[in-house]
A tleap script that builds the chain and sets N, CA, C and O, in Angstrom:
source leaprc.protein.ff14SB
mol = sequence {
  NMET ASN ILE ILE GLY GLU ARG LEU ARG GLN
  LEU ARG GLU ASN LYS GLN LEU SER GLN GLY
  GLU VAL ALA LYS LEU ILE GLY VAL SER ARG
  PRO ALA TYR VAL LEU TYR GLU THR GLY ARG
  SER LYS PRO LEU ARG LYS ILE LYS GLU LEU
  CYS ALA LEU PHE ASN VAL SER ALA ASP TYR
  ILE LEU GLY ASN ASP VAL GLU PRO ILE ASN
  LYS LYS GLU MET ASP LYS LYS LYS PRO ALA
  ASP LEU GLU LYS PHE LEU ASN GLN SER GLU
  ILE MET PHE ASP GLY GLU VAL MET LYS LEU
  SER GLU GLU ASP ARG GLN GLU ILE LYS ASN
  ALA LEU GLU PHE ILE PHE TYR LYS ALA LYS
  LYS LYS ASN LYS ARG LYS CLYS
}
set mol.1.N position { 21.809 7.741 -0.383 }
set mol.1.CA position { 20.516 6.891 -0.849 }
set mol.1.C position { 20.715 5.319 0.224 }
set mol.1.O position { 21.749 4.760 -0.143 }
set mol.2.N position { 20.054 4.563 1.326 }
set mol.2.CA position { 19.770 4.036 2.032 }
set mol.2.C position { 18.782 2.769 2.193 }
set mol.2.O position { 17.831 2.809 1.413 }
set mol.3.N position { 18.816 1.812 2.930 }
set mol.3.CA position { 17.671 0.725 2.315 }
set mol.3.C position { 16.798 1.020 2.366 }
set mol.3.O position { 16.287 1.431 1.325 }
set mol.4.N position { 15.984 1.021 3.658 }
set mol.4.CA position { 14.376 2.331 3.308 }
set mol.4.C position { 14.966 3.175 2.321 }
set mol.4.O position { 15.517 2.429 1.511 }
set mol.5.N position { 15.101 4.233 2.032 }
set mol.5.CA position { 15.256 4.929 0.716 }
set mol.5.C position { 15.621 4.486 0.094 }
set mol.5.O position { 16.480 5.219 -0.394 }
set mol.6.N position { 15.588 2.754 -0.823 }
set mol.6.CA position { 15.877 1.878 -1.705 }
set mol.6.C position { 14.544 0.817 -1.774 }
set mol.6.O position { 14.139 0.269 -2.799 }
set mol.7.N position { 14.190 0.728 -0.929 }
set mol.7.CA position { 13.236 -0.115 -0.931 }
set mol.7.C position { 11.379 0.771 -1.313 }
set mol.7.O position { 10.345 0.277 -1.765 }
set mol.8.N position { 11.714 2.200 -0.859 }
set mol.8.CA position { 10.382 2.520 -1.062 }
set mol.8.C position { 10.132 3.347 -2.429 }
set mol.8.O position { 8.991 3.670 -2.759 }
set mol.9.N position { 11.598 3.762 -3.429 }
set mol.9.CA position { 11.796 4.323 -4.128 }
set mol.9.C position { 11.082 2.717 -5.899 }
set mol.9.O position { 10.437 2.650 -6.945 }
set mol.10.N position { 11.852 1.947 -4.988 }
set mol.10.CA position { 11.734 0.623 -5.465 }
set mol.10.C position { 9.798 -0.615 -5.801 }
set mol.10.O position { 9.286 -1.375 -6.622 }
set mol.11.N position { 9.508 0.111 -4.306 }
set mol.11.CA position { 8.004 0.505 -4.269 }
set mol.11.C position { 7.458 0.556 -4.969 }
set mol.11.O position { 6.959 -0.362 -5.621 }
set mol.12.N position { 7.297 2.323 -5.154 }
set mol.12.CA position { 6.458 2.770 -5.194 }
set mol.12.C position { 7.127 3.152 -6.943 }
set mol.12.O position { 6.405 3.882 -7.622 }
set mol.13.N position { 8.422 2.662 -7.567 }
set mol.13.CA position { 8.056 2.629 -8.557 }
set mol.13.C position { 7.483 1.098 -9.508 }
set mol.13.O position { 7.098 0.651 -10.589 }
set mol.14.N position { 7.615 0.983 -8.931 }
set mol.14.CA position { 6.851 -0.866 -8.763 }
set mol.14.C position { 4.864 -0.573 -9.123 }
set mol.14.O position { 4.106 -1.115 -9.928 }
set mol.15.N position { 4.655 0.461 -8.139 }
set mol.15.CA position { 3.344 0.982 -8.394 }
set mol.15.C position { 2.791 2.401 -8.911 }
set mol.15.O position { 1.816 3.081 -8.589 }
set mol.16.N position { 4.001 2.588 -10.010 }
set mol.16.CA position { 4.074 3.678 -10.415 }
set mol.16.C position { 3.597 4.694 -10.244 }
set mol.16.O position { 3.557 5.518 -11.157 }
set mol.17.N position { 3.221 4.880 -9.334 }
set mol.17.CA position { 3.410 5.872 -8.644 }
set mol.17.C position { 4.552 6.803 -8.729 }
set mol.17.O position { 5.669 6.423 -9.081 }
set mol.18.N position { 4.152 8.578 -8.260 }
set mol.18.CA position { 4.972 9.489 -8.487 }
set mol.18.C position { 5.027 9.664 -6.987 }
set mol.18.O position { 4.251 9.085 -6.227 }
set mol.19.N position { 6.112 10.603 -6.544 }
set mol.19.CA position { 6.687 10.642 -5.420 }
set mol.19.C position { 5.676 11.678 -4.753 }
set mol.19.O position { 5.573 11.624 -3.528 }
set mol.20.N position { 4.842 12.717 -5.527 }
set mol.20.CA position { 3.822 13.399 -5.129 }
set mol.20.C position { 2.740 12.205 -5.033 }
set mol.20.O position { 1.806 12.842 -4.546 }
set mol.21.N position { 2.469 11.463 -5.116 }
set mol.21.CA position { 1.110 10.893 -5.622 }
set mol.21.C position { 0.927 10.474 -4.175 }
set mol.21.O position { -0.041 10.670 -3.440 }
set mol.22.N position { 2.555 9.592 -3.829 }
set mol.22.CA position { 2.616 8.986 -2.827 }
set mol.22.C position { 2.362 9.355 -0.914 }
set mol.22.O position { 1.866 8.965 0.143 }
set mol.23.N position { 3.480 10.822 -1.877 }
set mol.23.CA position { 2.909 11.637 -0.072 }
set mol.23.C position { 1.529 11.872 0.550 }
set mol.23.O position { 1.154 11.942 1.720 }
set mol.24.N position { 0.611 12.016 -1.172 }
set mol.24.CA position { -1.306 12.871 -1.025 }
set mol.24.C position { -1.498 11.479 0.086 }
set mol.24.O position { -1.366 11.588 1.305 }
set mol.25.N position { -1.817 10.241 -0.596 }
set mol.25.CA position { -2.485 8.868 -0.371 }
set mol.25.C position { -1.629 8.435 1.433 }
set mol.25.O position { -2.481 7.833 2.087 }
set mol.26.N position { -0.531 8.566 2.115 }
set mol.26.CA position { -0.035 8.615 3.037 }
set mol.26.C position { 0.107 9.864 4.295 }
set mol.26.O position { 0.626 10.015 5.401 }
set mol.27.N position { -0.716 10.602 3.313 }
set mol.27.CA position { -0.534 12.265 3.974 }
set mol.27.C position { 0.491 13.067 4.456 }
set mol.27.O position { 0.341 13.985 5.262 }
set mol.28.N position { 1.103 12.858 4.159 }
set mol.28.CA position { 2.984 14.159 4.354 }
set mol.28.C position { 2.644 14.853 2.880 }
set mol.28.O position { 1.874 14.518 1.980 }
set mol.29.N position { 3.763 16.209 3.069 }
set mol.29.CA position { 4.170 16.384 1.876 }
set mol.29.C position { 5.307 15.761 0.782 }
set mol.29.O position { 6.153 14.885 0.965 }
set mol.30.N position { 5.066 16.376 -0.149 }
set mol.30.CA position { 6.248 15.727 -1.319 }
set mol.30.C position { 7.997 15.693 -0.227 }
set mol.30.O position { 8.635 14.777 0.293 }
set mol.31.N position { 8.213 17.389 -0.322 }
set mol.31.CA position { 8.993 17.368 -0.038 }
set mol.31.C position { 9.332 16.118 1.873 }
set mol.31.O position { 10.526 15.824 1.927 }
set mol.32.N position { 9.098 15.950 2.229 }
set mol.32.CA position { 8.937 15.409 3.021 }
set mol.32.C position { 9.072 13.259 2.758 }
set mol.32.O position { 9.700 12.351 3.303 }
set mol.33.N position { 8.089 13.377 1.649 }
set mol.33.CA position { 8.254 12.280 1.574 }
set mol.33.C position { 9.637 12.008 0.458 }
set mol.33.O position { 9.943 10.988 -0.160 }
set mol.34.N position { 10.083 12.926 0.486 }
set mol.34.CA position { 11.105 13.282 -0.582 }
set mol.34.C position { 12.612 12.353 0.378 }
set mol.34.O position { 13.461 11.484 0.181 }
set mol.35.N position { 12.116 13.314 1.464 }
set mol.35.CA position { 13.729 13.155 2.236 }
set mol.35.C position { 12.922 10.954 2.942 }
set mol.35.O position { 13.760 10.060 3.057 }
set mol.36.N position { 11.952 10.758 3.138 }
set mol.36.CA position { 12.392 9.271 3.643 }
set mol.36.C position { 12.965 8.018 2.161 }
set mol.36.O position { 13.247 6.860 2.467 }
set mol.37.N position { 13.050 8.469 0.728 }
set mol.37.CA position { 13.269 7.868 -0.514 }
set mol.37.C position { 15.066 8.258 -0.212 }
set mol.37.O position { 15.931 7.400 -0.384 }
set mol.38.N position { 15.367 9.596 0.223 }
set mol.38.CA position { 17.121 9.478 -0.010 }
set mol.38.C position { 17.630 9.870 1.576 }
set mol.38.O position { 18.453 10.717 1.923 }
set mol.39.N position { 16.546 8.602 2.683 }
set mol.39.CA position { 17.658 8.657 4.177 }
set mol.39.C position { 17.641 9.234 4.453 }
set mol.39.O position { 18.004 9.058 5.616 }
set mol.40.N position { 17.268 11.003 4.169 }
set mol.40.CA position { 17.046 12.331 5.265 }
set mol.40.C position { 16.604 11.315 6.385 }
set mol.40.O position { 17.319 10.732 7.199 }
set mol.41.N position { 15.809 11.280 6.286 }
set mol.41.CA position { 14.244 11.252 7.861 }
set mol.41.C position { 13.897 9.349 7.243 }
set mol.41.O position { 14.083 8.702 6.213 }
set mol.42.N position { 13.388 9.144 8.445 }
set mol.42.CA position { 13.073 7.478 8.283 }
set mol.42.C position { 11.591 7.434 9.037 }
set mol.42.O position { 11.419 7.692 10.228 }
set mol.43.N position { 10.632 7.081 8.155 }
set mol.43.CA position { 9.036 6.556 7.781 }
set mol.43.C position { 8.443 6.305 9.004 }
set mol.43.O position { 7.463 5.560 9.020 }
set mol.44.N position { 9.022 6.980 10.444 }
set mol.44.CA position { 8.512 6.256 10.894 }
set mol.44.C position { 7.129 6.398 11.860 }
set mol.44.O position { 6.519 5.583 12.553 }
set mol.45.N position { 6.936 7.836 11.563 }
set mol.45.CA position { 5.109 7.930 11.709 }
set mol.45.C position { 3.991 7.434 10.803 }
set mol.45.O position { 2.769 7.332 10.916 }
set mol.46.N position { 4.919 7.157 9.827 }
set mol.46.CA position { 4.138 6.823 8.526 }
set mol.46.C position { 3.463 5.761 7.421 }
set mol.46.O position { 2.805 5.641 6.388 }
set mol.47.N position { 4.477 4.815 8.952 }
set mol.47.CA position { 5.026 3.080 8.613 }
set mol.47.C position { 3.756 2.350 7.893 }
set mol.47.O position { 3.525 2.101 6.710 }
set mol.48.N position { 3.045 2.115 9.073 }
set mol.48.CA position { 1.644 1.509 8.895 }
set mol.48.C position { 1.064 2.114 8.014 }
set mol.48.O position { 0.179 1.352 7.625 }
set mol.49.N position { 1.005 3.541 7.151 }
set mol.49.CA position { 0.235 4.120 5.671 }
set mol.49.C position { 0.840 3.467 4.430 }
set mol.49.O position { 0.280 2.990 3.443 }
set mol.50.N position { 2.180 3.578 4.755 }
set mol.50.CA position { 3.113 2.871 3.852 }
set mol.50.C position { 2.830 1.410 3.175 }
set mol.50.O position { 2.499 1.032 2.051 }
set mol.51.N position { 3.123 0.784 4.413 }
set mol.51.CA position { 2.931 -1.243 4.313 }
set mol.51.C position { 1.318 -1.456 4.095 }
set mol.51.O position { 0.819 -2.515 3.714 }
set mol.52.N position { 0.627 -0.314 4.391 }
set mol.52.CA position { -1.011 -0.897 4.049 }
set mol.52.C position { -0.723 -0.321 2.101 }
set mol.52.O position { -1.194 -1.134 1.306 }
set mol.53.N position { -0.095 0.816 1.510 }
set mol.53.CA position { 0.256 1.042 0.591 }
set mol.53.C position { 0.913 0.010 0.028 }
set mol.53.O position { 0.435 -0.454 -1.006 }
set mol.54.N position { 1.898 -0.454 0.470 }
set mol.54.CA position { 2.313 -1.314 -0.865 }
set mol.54.C position { 1.831 -2.457 -0.154 }
set mol.54.O position { 1.760 -3.220 -1.118 }
set mol.55.N position { 1.583 -2.899 0.475 }
set mol.55.CA position { 1.405 -4.512 0.526 }
set mol.55.C position { 2.555 -5.283 1.519 }
set mol.55.O position { 2.545 -6.508 1.639 }
set mol.56.N position { 3.466 -4.491 2.159 }
set mol.56.CA position { 4.478 -4.992 2.904 }
set mol.56.C position { 4.336 -5.221 4.469 }
set mol.56.O position { 3.251 -5.101 5.038 }
set mol.57.N position { 5.392 -5.525 5.054 }
set mol.57.CA position { 5.641 -5.291 5.695 }
set mol.57.C position { 6.243 -4.206 6.544 }
set mol.57.O position { 6.915 -3.494 5.798 }
set mol.58.N position { 6.290 -3.787 7.750 }
set mol.58.CA position { 7.069 -2.544 8.364 }
set mol.58.C position { 8.635 -3.037 8.216 }
set mol.58.O position { 9.478 -2.363 7.624 }
set mol.59.N position { 8.817 -3.892 8.634 }
set mol.59.CA position { 10.587 -4.934 8.340 }
set mol.59.C position { 10.777 -4.759 7.179 }
set mol.59.O position { 11.434 -3.826 6.718 }
set mol.60.N position { 10.015 -5.969 6.298 }
set mol.60.CA position { 10.495 -4.938 4.618 }
set mol.60.C position { 11.078 -3.961 5.026 }
set mol.60.O position { 12.232 -4.027 5.451 }
set mol.61.N position { 10.379 -2.850 4.974 }
set mol.61.CA position { 10.602 -1.599 4.572 }
set mol.61.C position { 11.835 -1.094 5.293 }
set mol.61.O position { 12.780 -0.331 5.091 }
set mol.62.N position { 11.408 -1.814 6.136 }
set mol.62.CA position { 12.805 -0.535 7.029 }
set mol.62.C position { 13.947 -1.312 7.438 }
set mol.62.O position { 14.957 -0.916 8.020 }
set mol.63.N position { 13.680 -2.350 7.094 }
set mol.63.CA position { 15.488 -3.611 5.341 }
set mol.63.C position { 16.062 -4.732 7.006 }
set mol.63.O position { 17.156 -5.054 7.469 }
set mol.64.N position { 14.350 -5.028 7.479 }
set mol.64.CA position { 14.770 -5.982 8.595 }
set mol.64.C position { 14.761 -7.539 8.090 }
set mol.64.O position { 15.507 -8.410 8.537 }
set mol.65.N position { 13.950 -7.689 7.254 }
set mol.65.CA position { 13.678 -8.953 5.762 }
set mol.65.C position { 13.415 -8.309 4.656 }
set mol.65.O position { 13.090 -7.183 4.279 }
set mol.66.N position { 13.837 -10.191 3.913 }
set mol.66.CA position { 14.369 -9.782 3.131 }
set mol.66.C position { 13.695 -10.443 1.831 }
set mol.66.O position { 14.369 -10.865 0.891 }
set mol.67.N position { 12.801 -10.472 1.860 }
set mol.67.CA position { 11.067 -10.494 1.666 }
set mol.67.C position { 9.644 -8.869 1.136 }
set mol.67.O position { 9.491 -7.648 1.170 }
set mol.68.N position { 9.430 -9.299 0.998 }
set mol.68.CA position { 8.722 -7.856 0.453 }
set mol.68.C position { 6.674 -8.460 1.339 }
set mol.68.O position { 5.701 -7.835 1.761 }
set mol.69.N position { 6.974 -9.659 1.206 }
set mol.69.CA position { 5.540 -9.717 1.674 }
set mol.69.C position { 5.164 -10.658 2.347 }
set mol.69.O position { 4.885 -11.739 1.827 }
set mol.70.N position { 5.090 -10.462 3.485 }
set mol.70.CA position { 4.580 -11.877 4.060 }
set mol.70.C position { 2.983 -12.429 4.005 }
set mol.70.O position { 1.948 -12.012 4.524 }
set mol.71.N position { 3.325 -13.694 3.026 }
set mol.71.CA position { 2.229 -14.355 2.312 }
set mol.71.C position { 1.360 -14.542 3.613 }
set mol.71.O position { 0.552 -13.617 3.686 }
set mol.72.N position { 1.263 -15.328 4.549 }
set mol.72.CA position { 0.901 -16.456 5.024 }
set mol.72.C position { 0.063 -15.173 5.929 }
set mol.72.O position { -1.162 -15.281 5.982 }
set mol.73.N position { 0.503 -14.366 6.403 }
set mol.73.CA position { 0.094 -13.338 7.395 }
set mol.73.C position { -0.509 -12.403 6.523 }
set mol.73.O position { -0.654 -11.296 7.042 }
set mol.74.N position { -1.114 -12.562 4.739 }
set mol.74.CA position { -2.075 -11.108 4.821 }
set mol.74.C position { -2.830 -11.892 4.514 }
set mol.74.O position { -3.978 -11.463 4.638 }
set mol.75.N position { -2.733 -13.609 3.891 }
set mol.75.CA position { -3.741 -13.726 3.713 }
set mol.75.C position { -4.915 -14.370 4.571 }
set mol.75.O position { -5.968 -14.935 4.278 }
set mol.76.N position { -4.276 -14.039 5.754 }
set mol.76.CA position { -5.041 -14.216 7.110 }
set mol.76.C position { -5.940 -13.092 7.568 }
set mol.76.O position { -6.819 -13.431 8.360 }
set mol.77.N position { -5.894 -11.941 7.255 }
set mol.77.CA position { -6.690 -11.285 7.163 }
set mol.77.C position { -7.538 -10.585 5.266 }
set mol.77.O position { -8.128 -9.654 4.716 }
set mol.78.N position { -7.163 -11.441 5.150 }
set mol.78.CA position { -8.249 -11.421 3.370 }
set mol.78.C position { -9.624 -11.596 3.542 }
set mol.78.O position { -10.163 -12.648 3.200 }
set mol.79.N position { -10.190 -10.750 3.997 }
set mol.79.CA position { -12.344 -11.105 3.677 }
set mol.79.C position { -12.431 -11.935 2.866 }
set mol.79.O position { -11.574 -12.219 2.029 }
set mol.80.N position { -13.550 -12.463 3.024 }
set mol.80.CA position { -14.444 -13.917 1.469 }
set mol.80.C position { -14.418 -12.492 0.838 }
set mol.80.O position { -13.589 -11.977 0.087 }
set mol.81.N position { -15.628 -11.992 1.393 }
set mol.81.CA position { -16.711 -11.300 0.202 }
set mol.81.C position { -15.429 -10.685 -0.829 }
set mol.81.O position { -15.403 -10.937 -2.034 }
set mol.82.N position { -14.204 -9.693 -0.009 }
set mol.82.CA position { -13.133 -9.555 -1.282 }
set mol.82.C position { -12.576 -10.586 -2.336 }
set mol.82.O position { -12.852 -10.600 -3.535 }
set mol.83.N position { -11.576 -11.613 -1.528 }
set mol.83.CA position { -11.526 -12.753 -1.974 }
set mol.83.C position { -12.264 -12.665 -2.990 }
set mol.83.O position { -11.759 -12.076 -3.946 }
set mol.84.N position { -13.559 -13.154 -3.139 }
set mol.84.CA position { -14.767 -13.886 -3.470 }
set mol.84.C position { -14.840 -12.236 -5.398 }
set mol.84.O position { -14.220 -12.120 -6.455 }
set mol.85.N position { -15.200 -11.988 -5.172 }
set mol.85.CA position { -15.334 -10.143 -6.056 }
set mol.85.C position { -13.719 -9.901 -6.629 }
set mol.85.O position { -13.777 -9.178 -7.624 }
set mol.86.N position { -11.998 -10.370 -6.229 }
set mol.86.CA position { -11.237 -10.026 -6.584 }
set mol.86.C position { -11.094 -11.581 -7.278 }
set mol.86.O position { -10.103 -11.946 -7.909 }
set mol.87.N position { -11.449 -11.825 -7.202 }
set mol.87.CA position { -11.694 -13.747 -8.632 }
set mol.87.C position { -12.268 -13.373 -9.753 }
set mol.87.O position { -12.180 -13.683 -10.941 }
set mol.88.N position { -12.772 -12.765 -9.222 }
set mol.88.CA position { -14.046 -12.579 -11.383 }
set mol.88.C position { -13.083 -12.299 -12.092 }
set mol.88.O position { -11.942 -11.999 -11.742 }
set mol.89.N position { -13.577 -12.403 -13.252 }
set mol.89.CA position { -12.441 -11.745 -14.328 }
set mol.89.C position { -12.702 -11.012 -14.654 }
set mol.89.O position { -11.803 -10.402 -15.233 }
set mol.90.N position { -14.664 -10.037 -14.640 }
set mol.90.CA position { -14.762 -9.197 -15.413 }
set mol.90.C position { -15.876 -8.250 -13.506 }
set mol.90.O position { -16.409 -8.871 -12.586 }
set mol.91.N position { -15.789 -6.965 -13.668 }
set mol.91.CA position { -16.665 -6.563 -13.003 }
set mol.91.C position { -17.871 -5.636 -13.990 }
set mol.91.O position { -18.034 -5.914 -15.178 }
set mol.92.N position { -18.601 -4.604 -13.346 }
set mol.92.CA position { -19.145 -3.659 -13.154 }
set mol.92.C position { -18.591 -2.758 -12.345 }
set mol.92.O position { -18.278 -2.595 -11.165 }
set mol.93.N position { -18.569 -2.027 -13.776 }
set mol.93.CA position { -18.267 -0.598 -12.696 }
set mol.93.C position { -18.836 0.910 -13.465 }
set mol.93.O position { -18.232 1.249 -14.483 }
set mol.94.N position { -19.785 1.638 -13.058 }
set mol.94.CA position { -19.909 3.197 -13.560 }
set mol.94.C position { -20.670 2.445 -15.035 }
set mol.94.O position { -20.407 2.907 -16.145 }
set mol.95.N position { -21.667 1.196 -14.858 }
set mol.95.CA position { -22.357 0.727 -16.173 }
set mol.95.C position { -21.511 0.261 -17.336 }
set mol.95.O position { -22.018 0.404 -18.449 }
set mol.96.N position { -20.199 -0.321 -17.255 }
set mol.96.CA position { -19.639 -0.394 -17.896 }
set mol.96.C position { -18.795 -1.821 -17.419 }
set mol.96.O position { -18.078 -1.876 -16.419 }
set mol.97.N position { -19.009 -2.787 -18.225 }
set mol.97.CA position { -18.019 -3.915 -17.812 }
set mol.97.C position { -16.933 -3.896 -18.724 }
set mol.97.O position { -16.776 -3.684 -19.926 }
set mol.98.N position { -15.912 -4.326 -17.279 }
set mol.98.CA position { -14.393 -4.325 -17.580 }
set mol.98.C position { -13.647 -5.480 -17.132 }
set mol.98.O position { -13.577 -5.746 -15.932 }
set mol.99.N position { -12.910 -6.404 -18.298 }
set mol.99.CA position { -12.246 -7.361 -17.360 }
set mol.99.C position { -10.252 -7.078 -16.529 }
set mol.99.O position { -9.075 -6.782 -16.736 }
set mol.100.N position { -11.106 -7.411 -15.741 }
set mol.100.CA position { -9.205 -7.467 -14.575 }
set mol.100.C position { -8.552 -8.106 -14.696 }
set mol.100.O position { -8.880 -9.279 -14.880 }
set mol.101.N position { -6.829 -7.601 -14.658 }
set mol.101.CA position { -5.505 -8.316 -15.321 }
set mol.101.C position { -5.956 -9.194 -13.559 }
set mol.101.O position { -6.795 -9.077 -12.665 }
set mol.102.N position { -4.872 -9.966 -13.869 }
set mol.102.CA position { -4.285 -9.645 -12.059 }
set mol.102.C position { -3.828 -8.705 -11.335 }
set mol.102.O position { -4.196 -8.336 -10.219 }
set mol.103.N position { -3.109 -8.368 -11.918 }
set mol.103.CA position { -2.522 -6.600 -11.355 }
set mol.103.C position { -3.535 -5.886 -11.053 }
set mol.103.O position { -3.714 -5.278 -9.998 }
set mol.104.N position { -4.534 -5.967 -12.383 }
set mol.104.CA position { -5.564 -5.229 -11.740 }
set mol.104.C position { -6.249 -5.558 -10.304 }
set mol.104.O position { -6.659 -4.718 -9.502 }
set mol.105.N position { -6.278 -6.823 -10.175 }
set mol.105.CA position { -6.467 -7.574 -8.366 }
set mol.105.C position { -6.023 -6.709 -8.090 }
set mol.105.O position { -6.411 -5.564 -7.856 }
set mol.106.N position { -5.095 -7.221 -8.095 }
set mol.106.CA position { -4.476 -6.656 -6.967 }
set mol.106.C position { -4.200 -5.253 -6.355 }
set mol.106.O position { -3.934 -5.105 -5.162 }
set mol.107.N position { -4.272 -4.363 -7.136 }
set mol.107.CA position { -3.472 -3.054 -7.103 }
set mol.107.C position { -5.336 -2.412 -6.579 }
set mol.107.O position { -5.627 -1.412 -5.923 }
set mol.108.N position { -6.059 -3.243 -7.066 }
set mol.108.CA position { -7.950 -2.899 -5.780 }
set mol.108.C position { -7.626 -3.723 -4.421 }
set mol.108.O position { -8.236 -3.650 -3.354 }
set mol.109.N position { -6.794 -4.318 -4.661 }
set mol.109.CA position { -7.247 -5.146 -2.543 }
set mol.109.C position { -6.558 -4.067 -2.708 }
set mol.109.O position { -7.364 -3.143 -2.815 }
set mol.110.N position { -4.749 -3.426 -2.840 }
set mol.110.CA position { -4.146 -2.238 -2.003 }
set mol.110.C position { -4.592 -1.269 -1.885 }
set mol.110.O position { -4.349 -0.525 -0.935 }
set mol.111.N position { -5.880 -0.843 -3.433 }
set mol.111.CA position { -6.074 0.308 -2.568 }
set mol.111.C position { -7.460 0.468 -1.237 }
set mol.111.O position { -7.566 1.208 -0.259 }
set mol.112.N position { -8.440 -0.729 -1.870 }
set mol.112.CA position { -9.137 -0.663 -0.235 }
set mol.112.C position { -8.678 -1.298 0.649 }
set mol.112.O position { -9.557 -1.164 1.500 }
set mol.113.N position { -7.608 -2.167 1.270 }
set mol.113.CA position { -6.996 -2.157 2.278 }
set mol.113.C position { -6.634 -1.221 2.998 }
set mol.113.O position { -6.721 -1.103 4.220 }
set mol.114.N position { -5.989 -0.162 1.815 }
set mol.114.CA position { -5.866 0.815 2.043 }
set mol.114.C position { -6.760 2.238 2.811 }
set mol.114.O position { -6.362 3.086 3.609 }
set mol.115.N position { -7.847 2.067 2.281 }
set mol.115.CA position { -8.849 2.654 2.482 }
set mol.115.C position { -9.502 2.364 3.954 }
set mol.115.O position { -9.965 3.247 4.676 }
set mol.116.N position { -9.450 0.794 4.311 }
set mol.116.CA position { -10.110 1.106 5.063 }
set mol.116.C position { -8.925 1.273 6.625 }
set mol.116.O position { -9.095 1.886 7.679 }
set mol.117.N position { -8.011 0.608 6.237 }
set mol.117.CA position { -7.017 0.890 7.408 }
set mol.117.C position { -7.335 2.640 7.705 }
set mol.117.O position { -7.577 3.097 8.822 }
set mol.118.N position { -7.289 3.177 6.857 }
set mol.118.CA position { -7.738 5.029 7.356 }
set mol.118.C position { -8.722 5.394 7.662 }
set mol.118.O position { -8.771 6.378 8.399 }
set mol.119.N position { -10.225 4.590 7.114 }
set mol.119.CA position { -11.791 3.884 7.974 }
set mol.119.C position { -11.492 3.590 9.694 }
set mol.119.O position { -12.114 4.029 10.661 }
set mol.120.N position { -10.372 2.735 9.651 }
set mol.120.CA position { -10.415 2.212 11.549 }
set mol.120.C position { -9.966 3.042 11.939 }
set mol.120.O position { -10.759 3.531 12.743 }
set mol.121.N position { -8.445 4.014 11.855 }
set mol.121.CA position { -7.907 4.205 12.442 }
set mol.121.C position { -8.394 5.820 12.555 }
set mol.121.O position { -7.754 6.585 13.276 }
set mol.122.N position { -9.749 6.356 11.676 }
set mol.122.CA position { -10.226 7.283 12.610 }
set mol.122.C position { -11.578 6.742 13.168 }
set mol.122.O position { -12.212 7.508 13.893 }
set mol.123.N position { -11.955 5.826 12.975 }
set mol.123.CA position { -13.599 4.942 13.951 }
set mol.123.C position { -12.565 4.807 15.715 }
set mol.123.O position { -12.884 4.976 16.892 }
set mol.124.N position { -11.480 4.484 15.116 }
set mol.124.CA position { -10.307 4.691 16.718 }
set mol.124.C position { -10.069 6.090 17.812 }
set mol.124.O position { -10.132 6.269 19.028 }
set mol.125.N position { -9.784 6.873 16.675 }
set mol.125.CA position { -10.434 8.301 17.617 }
set mol.125.C position { -11.502 9.116 17.906 }
set mol.125.O position { -11.648 10.097 18.636 }
set mol.126.N position { -12.357 8.366 17.023 }
set mol.126.CA position { -13.391 9.002 17.776 }
set mol.126.C position { -13.712 8.848 19.212 }
set mol.126.O position { -14.032 9.684 20.056 }
set mol.127.N position { -13.516 7.343 19.286 }
set mol.127.CA position { -14.039 6.477 20.806 }
set mol.127.C position { -12.883 7.681 22.201 }
set mol.127.O position { -12.930 7.443 23.408 }
savepdb mol mol.pdb
quit
């Protein structure tokens, strides 16, 4: 395994996702994603999706950065309303009040950023 594969595996395990789940989220087959983690293929065509999913820079995935998150850059991209929502300790979802931990907030943020990225990409294709 190379540095790219090691980092992808570590990021995936930190999010407690299976290889199949990551593959589905970024739009590739599980065998294709396994090639990324084993170092037999580089995820160059899916790097943006991986960055959005794992909330890291492309440089980190590709082994150019030691730090997984460029915090300053990520803070610039946060919409104010999303930040306000995520700072709440409780939210109502499907009629139930749910308490959010810091980890829950980060997972929601990552999921929404990934969805927004996909929508933005989809809208660019229509033009």
